[in-house]
C-alpha positions, 0 to 999 in steps of 0.5 A: 488496456494500456496500463502504467503501474507507477511504483511497479518495483514495490511490494504492491506494485510488482505483483500488480504489474505481473497480474495485469500483464498475465491478464493480457493488458499492455503494462508499463512499469515506471519506478525510480528504484528509490525503495531499494535505496531506502534499504541502503539508507536504513541499513535494512533489507527485504527478508526475501532476496529480490532480483533487480527489476530488469532481471525480474522483467526479463524472466517474466518475458521468458516464462510468459512471452508477455513484455512489460515496458520499463521506464526508470525515473522519478515522477517528480521530474515532469519532463520524464513523466510527460515523455512516458505518458506521450509514448505509452498513451495509458488508458489507466494509470495505477499510482503506487509511487509514493513514500508509504511509511509513517515511521519514515516520514516521522524520522525528522524534519528532512524525512517529513519534508521529503515525504510530502514533497515526493508524494504531493508533487509527484501526484500533482505532476501525474494530474497535470500530465494526464490533463495535458497528454491523456485527458481521458486516462483513468487515474487509480490512486493508492490512498490509505485508510489512515487518512480517516484516523479513528473517529467515534462514528462510522467511517464512510467511503470518502463522503458523508451526508451532513445535516447542519442548521436545517440544510443538507449536503454530501461532503468529503469525510473529515480526515484525522491523519496520524503521521506526516505520511498520512497527511501527504495522502490527504493532500493528494485526495484534495488535489485529485478532487479539485482536478476532477471537478475543475478539469473533468479528469477521472480518478479513483482513490483507493483508501487501502488498509494494511496489506499482508501476505507475500505470494501471488500466483504470478510471483510463485512462478519463479524465484526471480519473481518473488515479492519483497517482504519488509519486517523492520520497524520503519517499513514492516507492518505489525503483522509482518514484524510479528511473523518474523519475530516468531520465526527468529524466537523474538518476543512479539512486540505490541505497541501500547495496549494493542487495541489499535484497530485497522482494516486489513487485506491480502495482497491477492485482493490488492491486485484484484481491486486494481483490476476491478477498478480499471475495468470499471472506471470513474466517469469524466469529472468524477472523484470516487473513493473506495475503502480497500480492505476486507477485515478489521483487527486490533494489533493484539488480535494479530499478535494472538493469531501469530502466537497460535500459528507459531505454536503449531510449528513448535515455536513458543512466542511470548507477547510483550507490550512496548511503550507506544512510539506513536501518538494514537488512541489505543482504545477506540471505536472503529467501524469502516464501510467497504462495500463498493469493491465487493459490489463490483465483484471482489471476493475476499481472501481472509486472514486464515491460519493457512495464510499466516503459516504461508508467510511464517514458513517463508520467514523461517526459510530466510531467517538468516537474513533478518537483521535483528537490530532492525526488528524493534522501533527506533522512530518516535512521534514526539 
């Protein structure tokens, strides 16, 4: 297939592009390189040293003979996007190209506005570009489980059957997003649903859980292909932060009581989910929602797992509780459905001690790159 991976320089996009290329697809990366600029803005870095995108792609071609096309530009610039679509004629458009950090979106008004404009307008441009240039293209859009929040009922996959005053309907599942970033994803979902219903587009919304892991078979082929690993209080996930904290001898800092429960999946499952979705496209006019995660853990569960694995490596890590910088429930019911991707063939990689050890050993190897002043949270919701 001809597949565009927008945001192909990022943590999820880069290994996805390599995986799809290795599988024989014609892959095009579209990226503005803004993720690297955010590191400069925040005076942060990837724990792993990452090469330029051009060098990464060149090395991939040397190793495999497979060519990945590259377009440097912003989806918010419609003329650029339309040109890309006209020149590549994709059959699938994988959309990772959004500002994906909740804390970044909550820094201040400016960052909230940027997040929503960048994400919502960029996705609107993709919708219109597909409608005008490649109307049969399947849009595979990265959503987030954070759209749902933590309701006191089971979380369904996108839709819920409701009986009200003797009448019944299947409606979009109610959303309770937890940040300006998560709100942008909700707006995306509504816009996509409208576009499919009105214009007959085909789209799949992948409501992804928190991704962990670092290596895939492809990124392990050469040091120039290594994936980025974020650990700071803005872009680092709780699990990554705990592992890096353990590597440098820092306390494992749990926000609040640590009962916040979320869905998680391995980066290897992320790329497989994209492949499955591309191979099984939505019908014309269909807006599908898949919940893309494999396991559920609380923040305290993760800290305990990291502490145990670190101890095996001779690292004594202490779990401490910080005042929660976010506004969220710290004790809550959480049960989300995630059967659709499994029904299509997903065989999950689970969060084993070996998986944690793999990341921990990488963190130990590169611990001299850790900027310790970035490990603790600085952004508060209030």
